[in-house]
mmCIF file as gemmi writes it, N, C-alpha and C atoms, coordinates in Angstrom:
data_model
loop_
_atom_site.group_PDB
_atom_site.id
_atom_site.type_symbol
_atom_site.label_atom_id
_atom_site.label_alt_id
_atom_site.label_comp_id
_atom_site.label_asym_id
_atom_site.label_entity_id
_atom_site.label_seq_id
_atom_site.pdbx_PDB_ins_code
_atom_site.Cartn_x
_atom_site.Cartn_y
_atom_site.Cartn_z
_atom_site.occupancy
_atom_site.B_iso_or_equiv
_atom_site.pdbx_formal_charge
_atom_site.auth_seq_id
_atom_site.auth_asym_id
_atom_site.pdbx_PDB_model_num
ATOM 1 N N . UNK Axp A 1 ? -68.105 -78.395 -14.442 1 0 ? 1 A 1
ATOM 2 C CA . UNK Axp A 1 ? -68.927 -77.997 -15.569 1 0 ? 1 A 1
ATOM 3 C C . UNK Axp A 1 ? -70.355 -77.657 -15.127 1 0 ? 1 A 1
ATOM 4 N N . UNK Axp A 2 ? -70.873 -78.427 -14.186 1 0 ? 2 A 1
ATOM 5 C CA . UNK Axp A 2 ? -72.226 -78.142 -13.693 1 0 ? 2 A 1
ATOM 6 C C . UNK Axp A 2 ? -72.276 -76.791 -12.985 1 0 ? 2 A 1
ATOM 7 N N . UNK Axp A 3 ? -71.209 -76.471 -12.261 1 0 ? 3 A 1
ATOM 8 C CA . UNK Axp A 3 ? -71.143 -75.177 -11.592 1 0 ? 3 A 1
ATOM 9 C C . UNK Axp A 3 ? -71.125 -74.049 -12.619 1 0 ? 3 A 1
ATOM 10 N N . UNK Axp A 4 ? -70.372 -74.229 -13.705 1 0 ? 4 A 1
ATOM 11 C CA . UNK Axp A 4 ? -70.333 -73.227 -14.773 1 0 ? 4 A 1
ATOM 12 C C . UNK Axp A 4 ? -71.699 -73.073 -15.431 1 0 ? 4 A 1
ATOM 13 N N . UNK Axp A 5 ? -72.362 -74.195 -15.686 1 0 ? 5 A 1
ATOM 14 C CA . UNK Axp A 5 ? -73.675 -74.154 -16.311 1 0 ? 5 A 1
ATOM 15 C C . UNK Axp A 5 ? -74.684 -73.469 -15.4 1 0 ? 5 A 1
ATOM 16 N N . UNK Axp A 6 ? -74.648 -73.815 -14.136 1 0 ? 6 A 1
ATOM 17 C CA . UNK Axp A 6 ? -75.556 -73.186 -13.168 1 0 ? 6 A 1
ATOM 18 C C . UNK Axp A 6 ? -75.334 -71.68 -13.124 1 0 ? 6 A 1
ATOM 19 N N . UNK Axp A 7 ? -74.077 -71.258 -13.092 1 0 ? 7 A 1
ATOM 20 C CA . UNK Axp A 7 ? -73.77 -69.83 -13.065 1 0 ? 7 A 1
ATOM 21 C C . UNK Axp A 7 ? -74.255 -69.128 -14.341 1 0 ? 7 A 1
ATOM 22 N N . UNK Axp A 8 ? -74.097 -69.777 -15.484 1 0 ? 8 A 1
ATOM 23 C CA . UNK Axp A 8 ? -74.562 -69.192 -16.746 1 0 ? 8 A 1
ATOM 24 C C . UNK Axp A 8 ? -76.077 -69.006 -16.734 1 0 ? 8 A 1
ATOM 25 N N . UNK Axp A 9 ? -76.785 -70 -16.219 1 0 ? 9 A 1
ATOM 26 C CA . UNK Axp A 9 ? -78.25 -69.908 -16.154 1 0 ? 9 A 1
ATOM 27 C C . UNK Axp A 9 ? -78.661 -68.809 -15.177 1 0 ? 9 A 1
ATOM 28 N N . UNK Axp A 10 ? -78.018 -68.775 -14.017 1 0 ? 10 A 1
ATOM 29 C CA . UNK Axp A 10 ? -78.356 -67.758 -13.004 1 0 ? 10 A 1
ATOM 30 C C . UNK Axp A 10 ? -78.091 -66.352 -13.537 1 0 ? 10 A 1
ATOM 31 N N . UNK Axp A 11 ? -76.989 -66.18 -14.27 1 0 ? 11 A 1
ATOM 32 C CA . UNK Axp A 11 ? -76.67 -64.861 -14.829 1 0 ? 11 A 1
ATOM 33 C C . UNK Axp A 11 ? -77.651 -64.46 -15.923 1 0 ? 11 A 1
ATOM 34 N N . UNK Axp A 12 ? -78.074 -65.419 -16.711 1 0 ? 12 A 1
ATOM 35 C CA . UNK Axp A 12 ? -78.981 -65.132 -17.826 1 0 ? 12 A 1
ATOM 36 C C . UNK Axp A 12 ? -80.422 -64.915 -17.357 1 0 ? 12 A 1
ATOM 37 N N . UNK Axp A 13 ? -80.789 -65.541 -16.25 1 0 ? 13 A 1
ATOM 38 C CA . UNK Axp A 13 ? -82.164 -65.431 -15.739 1 0 ? 13 A 1
ATOM 39 C C . UNK Axp A 13 ? -82.124 -65.299 -14.212 1 0 ? 13 A 1
ATOM 40 N N . UNK Axp A 14 ? -81.685 -64.155 -13.714 1 0 ? 14 A 1
ATOM 41 C CA . UNK Axp A 14 ? -81.521 -63.999 -12.265 1 0 ? 14 A 1
ATOM 42 C C . UNK Axp A 14 ? -82.819 -64.107 -11.467 1 0 ? 14 A 1
ATOM 43 N N . UNK Axp A 15 ? -83.964 -63.897 -12.094 1 0 ? 15 A 1
ATOM 44 C CA . UNK Axp A 15 ? -85.233 -63.995 -11.384 1 0 ? 15 A 1
ATOM 45 C C . UNK Axp A 15 ? -85.791 -65.412 -11.326 1 0 ? 15 A 1
ATOM 46 N N . UNK Axp A 16 ? -85.146 -66.334 -12.024 1 0 ? 16 A 1
ATOM 47 C CA . UNK Axp A 16 ? -85.624 -67.72 -12.034 1 0 ? 16 A 1
ATOM 48 C C . UNK Axp A 16 ? -85.349 -68.379 -10.684 1 0 ? 16 A 1
ATOM 49 N N . UNK Axp A 17 ? -86.284 -69.218 -10.27 1 0 ? 17 A 1
ATOM 50 C CA . UNK Axp A 17 ? -86.15 -69.957 -9.012 1 0 ? 17 A 1
ATOM 51 C C . UNK Axp A 17 ? -85.529 -71.315 -9.28 1 0 ? 17 A 1
ATOM 52 N N . UNK Axp A 18 ? -84.594 -71.719 -8.416 1 0 ? 18 A 1
ATOM 53 C CA . UNK Axp A 18 ? -84.022 -73.058 -8.512 1 0 ? 18 A 1
ATOM 54 C C . UNK Axp A 18 ? -84.969 -74.041 -7.836 1 0 ? 18 A 1
ATOM 55 N N . UNK Axp A 19 ? -85.249 -75.125 -8.525 1 0 ? 19 A 1
ATOM 56 C CA . UNK Axp A 19 ? -86.13 -76.156 -7.995 1 0 ? 19 A 1
ATOM 57 C C . UNK Axp A 19 ? -85.61 -77.53 -8.421 1 0 ? 19 A 1
ATOM 58 N N . UNK Axp A 20 ? -86.258 -78.569 -7.915 1 0 ? 20 A 1
ATOM 59 C CA . UNK Axp A 20 ? -85.956 -79.951 -8.314 1 0 ? 20 A 1
ATOM 60 C C . UNK Axp A 20 ? -87.243 -80.555 -8.86 1 0 ? 20 A 1
ATOM 61 N N . UNK Axp A 21 ? -87.138 -81.225 -10.005 1 0 ? 21 A 1
ATOM 62 C CA . UNK Axp A 21 ? -88.268 -81.921 -10.601 1 0 ? 21 A 1
ATOM 63 C C . UNK Axp A 21 ? -87.722 -83.096 -11.398 1 0 ? 21 A 1
ATOM 64 N N . UNK Axp A 22 ? -88.413 -84.206 -11.383 1 0 ? 22 A 1
ATOM 65 C CA . UNK Axp A 22 ? -87.942 -85.423 -12.053 1 0 ? 22 A 1
ATOM 66 C C . UNK Axp A 22 ? -86.539 -85.8 -11.58 1 0 ? 22 A 1
ATOM 67 N N . UNK Axp A 23 ? -86.186 -85.456 -10.339 1 0 ? 23 A 1
ATOM 68 C CA . UNK Axp A 23 ? -84.88 -85.766 -9.79 1 0 ? 23 A 1
ATOM 69 C C . UNK Axp A 23 ? -83.754 -84.921 -10.357 1 0 ? 23 A 1
ATOM 70 N N . UNK Axp A 24 ? -84.088 -83.83 -11.048 1 0 ? 24 A 1
ATOM 71 C CA . UNK Axp A 24 ? -83.081 -82.962 -11.66 1 0 ? 24 A 1
ATOM 72 C C . UNK Axp A 24 ? -83.266 -81.536 -11.182 1 0 ? 24 A 1
ATOM 73 N N . UNK Axp A 25 ? -82.157 -80.788 -11.11 1 0 ? 25 A 1
ATOM 74 C CA . UNK Axp A 25 ? -82.314 -79.361 -10.856 1 0 ? 25 A 1
ATOM 75 C C . UNK Axp A 25 ? -82.922 -78.691 -12.081 1 0 ? 25 A 1
ATOM 76 N N . UNK Axp A 26 ? -83.76 -77.718 -11.818 1 0 ? 26 A 1
ATOM 77 C CA . UNK Axp A 26 ? -84.311 -76.936 -12.927 1 0 ? 26 A 1
ATOM 78 C C . UNK Axp A 26 ? -84.592 -75.524 -12.46 1 0 ? 26 A 1
ATOM 79 N N . UNK Axp A 27 ? -84.809 -74.665 -13.426 1 0 ? 27 A 1
ATOM 80 C CA . UNK Axp A 27 ? -85.106 -73.263 -13.16 1 0 ? 27 A 1
ATOM 81 C C . UNK Axp A 27 ? -86.519 -72.97 -13.609 1 0 ? 27 A 1
ATOM 82 N N . UNK Axp A 28 ? -87.244 -72.3 -12.72 1 0 ? 28 A 1
ATOM 83 C CA . UNK Axp A 28 ? -88.644 -71.968 -12.946 1 0 ? 28 A 1
ATOM 84 C C . UNK Axp A 28 ? -88.776 -70.454 -13.071 1 0 ? 28 A 1
ATOM 85 N N . UNK Axp A 29 ? -89.395 -70.019 -14.163 1 0 ? 29 A 1
ATOM 86 C CA . UNK Axp A 29 ? -89.694 -68.602 -14.372 1 0 ? 29 A 1
ATOM 87 C C . UNK Axp A 29 ? -90.989 -68.551 -15.168 1 0 ? 29 A 1
ATOM 88 N N . UNK Axp A 30 ? -92.099 -68.411 -14.446 1 0 ? 30 A 1
ATOM 89 C CA . UNK Axp A 30 ? -93.415 -68.467 -15.09 1 0 ? 30 A 1
ATOM 90 C C . UNK Axp A 30 ? -93.547 -69.74 -15.929 1 0 ? 30 A 1
ATOM 91 N N . UNK Axp A 31 ? -93.093 -70.827 -15.385 1 0 ? 31 A 1
ATOM 92 C CA . UNK Axp A 31 ? -93.077 -72.123 -16.064 1 0 ? 31 A 1
ATOM 93 C C . UNK Axp A 31 ? -91.664 -72.677 -16.045 1 0 ? 31 A 1
ATOM 94 N N . UNK Axp A 32 ? -91.506 -73.854 -16.606 1 0 ? 32 A 1
ATOM 95 C CA . UNK Axp A 32 ? -90.199 -74.501 -16.612 1 0 ? 32 A 1
ATOM 96 C C . UNK Axp A 32 ? -89.285 -73.821 -17.637 1 0 ? 32 A 1
ATOM 97 N N . UNK Axp A 33 ? -88.187 -73.297 -17.151 1 0 ? 33 A 1
ATOM 98 C CA . UNK Axp A 33 ? -87.242 -72.58 -18 1 0 ? 33 A 1
ATOM 99 C C . UNK Axp A 33 ? -86.166 -73.522 -18.545 1 0 ? 33 A 1
ATOM 100 N N . UNK Axp A 34 ? -85.516 -74.285 -17.671 1 0 ? 34 A 1
ATOM 101 C CA . UNK Axp A 34 ? -84.441 -75.184 -18.11 1 0 ? 34 A 1
ATOM 102 C C . UNK Axp A 34 ? -84.14 -76.212 -17.031 1 0 ? 34 A 1
ATOM 103 N N . UNK Axp A 35 ? -83.893 -77.439 -17.467 1 0 ? 35 A 1
ATOM 104 C CA . UNK Axp A 35 ? -83.416 -78.529 -16.615 1 0 ? 35 A 1
ATOM 105 C C . UNK Axp A 35 ? -81.985 -78.826 -17.026 1 0 ? 35 A 1
ATOM 106 N N . UNK Axp A 36 ? -81.203 -79.405 -16.107 1 0 ? 36 A 1
ATOM 107 C CA . UNK Axp A 36 ? -79.898 -79.925 -16.511 1 0 ? 36 A 1
ATOM 108 C C . UNK Axp A 36 ? -79.539 -81.132 -15.662 1 0 ? 36 A 1
ATOM 109 N N . UNK Axp A 37 ? -78.668 -81.979 -16.221 1 0 ? 37 A 1
ATOM 110 C CA . UNK Axp A 37 ? -78.307 -83.219 -15.538 1 0 ? 37 A 1
ATOM 111 C C . UNK Axp A 37 ? -76.97 -83.71 -16.071 1 0 ? 37 A 1
ATOM 112 N N . UNK Axp A 38 ? -76.136 -84.239 -15.192 1 0 ? 38 A 1
ATOM 113 C CA . UNK Axp A 38 ? -74.885 -84.862 -15.603 1 0 ? 38 A 1
ATOM 114 C C . UNK Axp A 38 ? -75.143 -86.327 -15.958 1 0 ? 38 A 1
ATOM 115 N N . UNK Axp A 39 ? -74.508 -86.778 -17.005 1 0 ? 39 A 1
ATOM 116 C CA . UNK Axp A 39 ? -74.585 -88.167 -17.442 1 0 ? 39 A 1
ATOM 117 C C . UNK Axp A 39 ? -73.161 -88.692 -17.587 1 0 ? 39 A 1
ATOM 118 N N . UNK Axp A 40 ? -73.008 -89.93 -17.979 1 0 ? 40 A 1
ATOM 119 C CA . UNK Axp A 40 ? -71.687 -90.56 -18.06 1 0 ? 40 A 1
ATOM 120 C C . UNK Axp A 40 ? -70.748 -89.855 -19.035 1 0 ? 40 A 1
ATOM 121 N N . UNK Axp A 41 ? -71.276 -89.385 -20.164 1 0 ? 41 A 1
ATOM 122 C CA . UNK Axp A 41 ? -70.419 -88.809 -21.199 1 0 ? 41 A 1
ATOM 123 C C . UNK Axp A 41 ? -70.799 -87.388 -21.612 1 0 ? 41 A 1
ATOM 124 N N . UNK Axp A 42 ? -71.834 -86.854 -21.005 1 0 ? 42 A 1
ATOM 125 C CA . UNK Axp A 42 ? -72.287 -85.518 -21.389 1 0 ? 42 A 1
ATOM 126 C C . UNK Axp A 42 ? -73.093 -84.871 -20.269 1 0 ? 42 A 1
ATOM 127 N N . UNK Axp A 43 ? -73.349 -83.594 -20.449 1 0 ? 43 A 1
ATOM 128 C CA . UNK Axp A 43 ? -74.302 -82.871 -19.606 1 0 ? 43 A 1
ATOM 129 C C . UNK Axp A 43 ? -75.495 -82.563 -20.483 1 0 ? 43 A 1
ATOM 130 N N . UNK Axp A 44 ? -76.675 -82.909 -19.998 1 0 ? 44 A 1
ATOM 131 C CA . UNK Axp A 44 ? -77.898 -82.651 -20.743 1 0 ? 44 A 1
ATOM 132 C C . UNK Axp A 44 ? -78.548 -81.359 -20.272 1 0 ? 44 A 1
ATOM 133 N N . UNK Axp A 45 ? -79.07 -80.614 -21.226 1 0 ? 45 A 1
ATOM 134 C CA . UNK Axp A 45 ? -79.816 -79.389 -20.935 1 0 ? 45 A 1
ATOM 135 C C . UNK Axp A 45 ? -81.155 -79.524 -21.635 1 0 ? 45 A 1
ATOM 136 N N . UNK Axp A 46 ? -82.242 -79.367 -20.9 1 0 ? 46 A 1
ATOM 137 C CA . UNK Axp A 46 ? -83.585 -79.635 -21.394 1 0 ? 46 A 1
ATOM 138 C C . UNK Axp A 46 ? -84.519 -78.493 -21.005 1 0 ? 46 A 1
ATOM 139 N N . UNK Axp A 47 ? -85.657 -78.317 -21.514 1 0 ? 47 A 1
ATOM 140 C CA . UNK Axp A 47 ? -86.187 -78.746 -22.811 1 0 ? 47 A 1
ATOM 141 C C . UNK Axp A 47 ? -86.026 -77.62 -23.835 1 0 ? 47 A 1
ATOM 142 N N . UNK Axp A 48 ? -85.386 -77.894 -24.908 1 0 ? 48 A 1
ATOM 143 C CA . UNK Axp A 48 ? -85.159 -76.894 -25.948 1 0 ? 48 A 1
ATOM 144 C C . UNK Axp A 48 ? -85.448 -77.481 -27.317 1 0 ? 48 A 1
ATOM 145 N N . UNK Axp A 49 ? -86.007 -76.684 -28.171 1 0 ? 49 A 1
ATOM 146 C CA . UNK Axp A 49 ? -86.314 -77.129 -29.528 1 0 ? 49 A 1
ATOM 147 C C . UNK Axp A 49 ? -85.123 -76.865 -30.447 1 0 ? 49 A 1
ATOM 148 N N . UNK Axp A 50 ? -85.128 -77.51 -31.595 1 0 ? 50 A 1
ATOM 149 C CA . UNK Axp A 50 ? -84.096 -77.281 -32.592 1 0 ? 50 A 1
ATOM 150 C C . UNK Axp A 50 ? -84.079 -75.814 -33.001 1 0 ? 50 A 1
ATOM 151 N N . UNK Axp A 51 ? -85.243 -75.224 -33.162 1 0 ? 51 A 1
ATOM 152 C CA . UNK Axp A 51 ? -85.315 -73.804 -33.532 1 0 ? 51 A 1
ATOM 153 C C . UNK Axp A 51 ? -84.655 -72.911 -32.491 1 0 ? 51 A 1
ATOM 154 N N . UNK Axp A 52 ? -84.914 -73.181 -31.22 1 0 ? 52 A 1
ATOM 155 C CA . UNK Axp A 52 ? -84.298 -72.381 -30.154 1 0 ? 52 A 1
ATOM 156 C C . UNK Axp A 52 ? -82.783 -72.554 -30.162 1 0 ? 52 A 1
ATOM 157 N N . UNK Axp A 53 ? -82.333 -73.794 -30.303 1 0 ? 53 A 1
ATOM 158 C CA . UNK Axp A 53 ? -80.891 -74.069 -30.314 1 0 ? 53 A 1
ATOM 159 C C . UNK Axp A 53 ? -80.223 -73.435 -31.525 1 0 ? 53 A 1
ATOM 160 N N . UNK Axp A 54 ? -80.852 -73.536 -32.676 1 0 ? 54 A 1
ATOM 161 C CA . UNK Axp A 54 ? -80.289 -72.979 -33.907 1 0 ? 54 A 1
ATOM 162 C C . UNK Axp A 54 ? -80.203 -71.459 -33.854 1 0 ? 54 A 1
ATOM 163 N N . UNK Axp A 55 ? -81.144 -70.82 -33.192 1 0 ? 55 A 1
ATOM 164 C CA . UNK Axp A 55 ? -81.177 -69.353 -33.12 1 0 ? 55 A 1
ATOM 165 C C . UNK Axp A 55 ? -79.951 -68.78 -32.416 1 0 ? 55 A 1
ATOM 166 N N . UNK Axp A 56 ? -79.292 -69.584 -31.584 1 0 ? 56 A 1
ATOM 167 C CA . UNK Axp A 56 ? -78.118 -69.1 -30.853 1 0 ? 56 A 1
ATOM 168 C C . UNK Axp A 56 ? -76.848 -69.882 -31.202 1 0 ? 56 A 1
ATOM 169 N N . UNK Axp A 57 ? -76.916 -70.721 -32.212 1 0 ? 57 A 1
ATOM 170 C CA . UNK Axp A 57 ? -75.735 -71.448 -32.665 1 0 ? 57 A 1
ATOM 171 C C . UNK Axp A 57 ? -75.419 -72.733 -31.921 1 0 ? 57 A 1
ATOM 172 N N . UNK Axp A 58 ? -76.418 -73.345 -31.304 1 0 ? 58 A 1
ATOM 173 C CA . UNK Axp A 58 ? -76.19 -74.591 -30.562 1 0 ? 58 A 1
ATOM 174 C C . UNK Axp A 58 ? -76.731 -75.831 -31.27 1 0 ? 58 A 1
ATOM 175 N N . UNK Axp A 59 ? -77.065 -75.727 -32.555 1 0 ? 59 A 1
ATOM 176 C CA . UNK Axp A 59 ? -77.696 -76.852 -33.243 1 0 ? 59 A 1
ATOM 177 C C . UNK Axp A 59 ? -76.843 -78.116 -33.248 1 0 ? 59 A 1
ATOM 178 N N . UNK Axp A 60 ? -75.53 -77.979 -33.205 1 0 ? 60 A 1
ATOM 179 C CA . UNK Axp A 60 ? -74.675 -79.18 -33.211 1 0 ? 60 A 1
ATOM 180 C C . UNK Axp A 60 ? -74.809 -79.998 -31.933 1 0 ? 60 A 1
ATOM 181 N N . UNK Axp A 61 ? -75.376 -79.417 -30.893 1 0 ? 61 A 1
ATOM 182 C CA . UNK Axp A 61 ? -75.538 -80.112 -29.62 1 0 ? 61 A 1
ATOM 183 C C . UNK Axp A 61 ? -76.915 -80.758 -29.452 1 0 ? 61 A 1
ATOM 184 N N . UNK Axp A 62 ? -77.8 -80.573 -30.426 1 0 ? 62 A 1
ATOM 185 C CA . UNK Axp A 62 ? -79.132 -81.169 -30.343 1 0 ? 62 A 1
ATOM 186 C C . UNK Axp A 62 ? -78.973 -82.673 -30.512 1 0 ? 62 A 1
ATOM 187 N N . UNK Axp A 63 ? -79.435 -83.429 -29.522 1 0 ? 63 A 1
ATOM 188 C CA . UNK Axp A 63 ? -79.268 -84.879 -29.542 1 0 ? 63 A 1
ATOM 189 C C . UNK Axp A 63 ? -80.587 -85.605 -29.74 1 0 ? 63 A 1
ATOM 190 N N . UNK Axp A 64 ? -81.644 -85.047 -29.277 1 0 ? 64 A 1
ATOM 191 C CA . UNK Axp A 64 ? -82.96 -85.674 -29.366 1 0 ? 64 A 1
ATOM 192 C C . UNK Axp A 64 ? -83.987 -84.576 -29.174 1 0 ? 64 A 1
ATOM 193 N N . UNK Axp A 65 ? -85.233 -84.946 -29.287 1 0 ? 65 A 1
ATOM 194 C CA . UNK Axp A 65 ? -86.296 -83.969 -29.105 1 0 ? 65 A 1
ATOM 195 C C . UNK Axp A 65 ? -86.125 -83.275 -27.749 1 0 ? 65 A 1
ATOM 196 N N . UNK Axp A 66 ? -85.991 -81.956 -27.791 1 0 ? 66 A 1
ATOM 197 C CA . UNK Axp A 66 ? -85.916 -81.108 -26.594 1 0 ? 66 A 1
ATOM 198 C C . UNK Axp A 66 ? -84.658 -81.33 -25.754 1 0 ? 66 A 1
ATOM 199 N N . UNK Axp A 67 ? -83.595 -81.891 -26.336 1 0 ? 67 A 1
ATOM 200 C CA . UNK Axp A 67 ? -82.396 -82.214 -25.574 1 0 ? 67 A 1
ATOM 201 C C . UNK Axp A 67 ? -81.145 -81.656 -26.223 1 0 ? 67 A 1
ATOM 202 N N . UNK Axp A 68 ? -80.361 -80.962 -25.427 1 0 ? 68 A 1
ATOM 203 C CA . UNK Axp A 68 ? -79.027 -80.544 -25.845 1 0 ? 68 A 1
ATOM 204 C C . UNK Axp A 68 ? -78.034 -81.358 -25.023 1 0 ? 68 A 1
ATOM 205 N N . UNK Axp A 69 ? -76.994 -81.872 -25.679 1 0 ? 69 A 1
ATOM 206 C CA . UNK Axp A 69 ? -75.971 -82.651 -24.979 1 0 ? 69 A 1
ATOM 207 C C . UNK Axp A 69 ? -74.606 -82.025 -25.208 1 0 ? 69 A 1
ATOM 208 N N . UNK Axp A 70 ? -73.908 -81.74 -24.108 1 0 ? 70 A 1
ATOM 209 C CA . UNK Axp A 70 ? -72.586 -81.145 -24.146 1 0 ? 70 A 1
ATOM 210 C C . UNK Axp A 70 ? -71.586 -82.186 -23.658 1 0 ? 70 A 1
ATOM 211 N N . UNK Axp A 71 ? -70.688 -82.653 -24.545 1 0 ? 71 A 1
ATOM 212 C CA . UNK Axp A 71 ? -69.713 -83.687 -24.166 1 0 ? 71 A 1
ATOM 213 C C . UNK Axp A 71 ? -68.825 -83.225 -23.009 1 0 ? 71 A 1
ATOM 214 N N . UNK Axp A 72 ? -68.507 -84.165 -22.124 1 0 ? 72 A 1
ATOM 215 C CA . UNK Axp A 72 ? -67.691 -83.84 -20.961 1 0 ? 72 A 1
ATOM 216 C C . UNK Axp A 72 ? -66.241 -83.537 -21.319 1 0 ? 72 A 1
ATOM 217 N N . UNK Axp A 73 ? -65.802 -83.985 -22.487 1 0 ? 73 A 1
ATOM 218 C CA . UNK Axp A 73 ? -64.407 -83.749 -22.883 1 0 ? 73 A 1
ATOM 219 C C . UNK Axp A 73 ? -64.216 -82.437 -23.647 1 0 ? 73 A 1
ATOM 220 N N . UNK Axp A 74 ? -65.238 -81.597 -23.664 1 0 ? 74 A 1
ATOM 221 C CA . UNK Axp A 74 ? -65.16 -80.296 -24.328 1 0 ? 74 A 1
ATOM 222 C C . UNK Axp A 74 ? -65.643 -79.217 -23.37 1 0 ? 74 A 1
ATOM 223 N N . UNK Axp A 75 ? -65.169 -78.013 -23.581 1 0 ? 75 A 1
ATOM 224 C CA . UNK Axp A 75 ? -65.643 -76.873 -22.774 1 0 ? 75 A 1
ATOM 225 C C . UNK Axp A 75 ? -67.087 -76.563 -23.133 1 0 ? 75 A 1
ATOM 226 N N . UNK Axp A 76 ? -67.83 -76.1 -22.155 1 0 ? 76 A 1
ATOM 227 C CA . UNK Axp A 76 ? -69.204 -75.686 -22.416 1 0 ? 76 A 1
ATOM 228 C C . UNK Axp A 76 ? -69.218 -74.417 -23.27 1 0 ? 76 A 1
ATOM 229 N N . UNK Axp A 77 ? -70.097 -74.33 -24.252 1 0 ? 77 A 1
ATOM 230 C CA . UNK Axp A 77 ? -70.238 -73.102 -25.046 1 0 ? 77 A 1
ATOM 231 C C . UNK Axp A 77 ? -71.095 -72.095 -24.274 1 0 ? 77 A 1
ATOM 232 N N . UNK Axp A 78 ? -70.502 -71.49 -23.268 1 0 ? 78 A 1
ATOM 233 C CA . UNK Axp A 78 ? -71.265 -70.66 -22.328 1 0 ? 78 A 1
ATOM 234 C C . UNK Axp A 78 ? -71.948 -69.438 -22.947 1 0 ? 78 A 1
ATOM 235 N N . UNK Axp A 79 ? -71.309 -68.676 -23.843 1 0 ? 79 A 1
ATOM 236 C CA . UNK Axp A 79 ? -72.028 -67.517 -24.401 1 0 ? 79 A 1
ATOM 237 C C . UNK Axp A 79 ? -73.33 -67.891 -25.114 1 0 ? 79 A 1
ATOM 238 N N . UNK Axp A 80 ? -73.344 -68.922 -26 1 0 ? 80 A 1
ATOM 239 C CA . UNK Axp A 80 ? -74.63 -69.252 -26.607 1 0 ? 80 A 1
ATOM 240 C C . UNK Axp A 80 ? -75.629 -69.856 -25.623 1 0 ? 80 A 1
ATOM 241 N N . UNK Axp A 81 ? -75.143 -70.549 -24.61 1 0 ? 81 A 1
ATOM 242 C CA . UNK Axp A 81 ? -76.055 -71.076 -23.592 1 0 ? 81 A 1
ATOM 243 C C . UNK Axp A 81 ? -76.736 -69.914 -22.883 1 0 ? 81 A 1
ATOM 244 N N . UNK Axp A 82 ? -75.964 -68.901 -22.518 1 0 ? 82 A 1
ATOM 245 C CA . UNK Axp A 82 ? -76.557 -67.719 -21.863 1 0 ? 82 A 1
ATOM 246 C C . UNK Axp A 82 ? -77.59 -67.052 -22.772 1 0 ? 82 A 1
ATOM 247 N N . UNK Axp A 83 ? -77.26 -66.916 -24.059 1 0 ? 83 A 1
ATOM 248 C CA . UNK Axp A 83 ? -78.22 -66.3 -24.992 1 0 ? 83 A 1
ATOM 249 C C . UNK Axp A 83 ? -79.497 -67.133 -25.079 1 0 ? 83 A 1
ATOM 250 N N . UNK Axp A 84 ? -79.36 -68.439 -25.085 1 0 ? 84 A 1
ATOM 251 C CA . UNK Axp A 84 ? -80.52 -69.332 -25.136 1 0 ? 84 A 1
ATOM 252 C C . UNK Axp A 84 ? -81.417 -69.119 -23.921 1 0 ? 84 A 1
ATOM 253 N N . UNK Axp A 85 ? -80.815 -69.091 -22.752 1 0 ? 85 A 1
ATOM 254 C CA . UNK Axp A 85 ? -81.587 -68.903 -21.517 1 0 ? 85 A 1
ATOM 255 C C . UNK Axp A 85 ? -82.204 -67.505 -21.486 1 0 ? 85 A 1
ATOM 256 N N . UNK Axp A 86 ? -81.438 -66.485 -21.895 1 0 ? 86 A 1
ATOM 257 C CA . UNK Axp A 86 ? -81.98 -65.123 -21.922 1 0 ? 86 A 1
ATOM 258 C C . UNK Axp A 86 ? -83.197 -65.031 -22.83 1 0 ? 86 A 1
ATOM 259 N N . UNK Axp A 87 ? -83.117 -65.643 -23.997 1 0 ? 87 A 1
ATOM 260 C CA . UNK Axp A 87 ? -84.249 -65.623 -24.941 1 0 ? 87 A 1
ATOM 261 C C . UNK Axp A 87 ? -85.477 -66.286 -24.331 1 0 ? 87 A 1
ATOM 262 N N . UNK Axp A 88 ? -85.279 -67.436 -23.714 1 0 ? 88 A 1
ATOM 263 C CA . UNK Axp A 88 ? -86.415 -68.127 -23.076 1 0 ? 88 A 1
ATOM 264 C C . UNK Axp A 88 ? -86.977 -67.308 -21.925 1 0 ? 88 A 1
ATOM 265 N N . UNK Axp A 89 ? -86.09 -66.715 -21.126 1 0 ? 89 A 1
ATOM 266 C CA . UNK Axp A 89 ? -86.54 -65.921 -19.985 1 0 ? 89 A 1
ATOM 267 C C . UNK Axp A 89 ? -87.37 -64.732 -20.444 1 0 ? 89 A 1
ATOM 268 N N . UNK Axp A 90 ? -86.957 -64.099 -21.532 1 0 ? 90 A 1
ATOM 269 C CA . UNK Axp A 90 ? -87.721 -62.956 -22.057 1 0 ? 90 A 1
ATOM 270 C C . UNK Axp A 90 ? -89.117 -63.381 -22.502 1 0 ? 90 A 1
ATOM 271 N N . UNK Axp A 91 ? -89.232 -64.525 -23.156 1 0 ? 91 A 1
ATOM 272 C CA . UNK Axp A 91 ? -90.562 -64.977 -23.585 1 0 ? 91 A 1
ATOM 273 C C . UNK Axp A 91 ? -91.416 -65.353 -22.381 1 0 ? 91 A 1
ATOM 274 N N . UNK Axp A 92 ? -90.792 -65.91 -21.349 1 0 ? 92 A 1
ATOM 275 C CA . UNK Axp A 92 ? -91.542 -66.276 -20.144 1 0 ? 92 A 1
ATOM 276 C C . UNK Axp A 92 ? -92.019 -65.036 -19.41 1 0 ? 92 A 1
ATOM 277 N N . UNK Axp A 93 ? -91.21 -63.999 -19.377 1 0 ? 93 A 1
ATOM 278 C CA . UNK Axp A 93 ? -91.562 -62.764 -18.691 1 0 ? 93 A 1
ATOM 279 C C . UNK Axp A 93 ? -92.668 -62.022 -19.436 1 0 ? 93 A 1
ATOM 280 N N . UNK Axp A 94 ? -92.556 -61.976 -20.769 1 0 ? 94 A 1
ATOM 281 C CA . UNK Axp A 94 ? -93.596 -61.309 -21.593 1 0 ? 94 A 1
ATOM 282 C C . UNK Axp A 94 ? -94.946 -61.988 -21.465 1 0 ? 94 A 1
ATOM 283 N N . UNK Axp A 95 ? -94.916 -63.32 -21.355 1 0 ? 95 A 1
ATOM 284 C CA . UNK Axp A 95 ? -96.169 -64.08 -21.31 1 0 ? 95 A 1
ATOM 285 C C . UNK Axp A 95 ? -96.763 -64.151 -19.915 1 0 ? 95 A 1
ATOM 286 N N . UNK Axp A 96 ? -96.084 -63.619 -18.939 1 0 ? 96 A 1
ATOM 287 C CA . UNK Axp A 96 ? -96.568 -63.716 -17.548 1 0 ? 96 A 1
ATOM 288 C C . UNK Axp A 96 ? -97.744 -62.795 -17.31 1 0 ? 96 A 1
């Protein structure tokens, strides 16, 4: 699942740099684009607001402030994840 998530992020934001921060992999594109981490029962994707998640249909995965959680027993919703990353990447590129 992490490999799928990484590929989705790379495809959505090919210019983003892979880095490590807070002990987690993250993508940098004129600022922090997205972090992700595996946990016991889910994969976390950070930092995203409810508005950002809702704009692409991921509101059911919002678990806490700036956190999306994808249960390990379900397939990742890759198309909306890609749209989420693409939207963030576009705002980061415009603001650069």
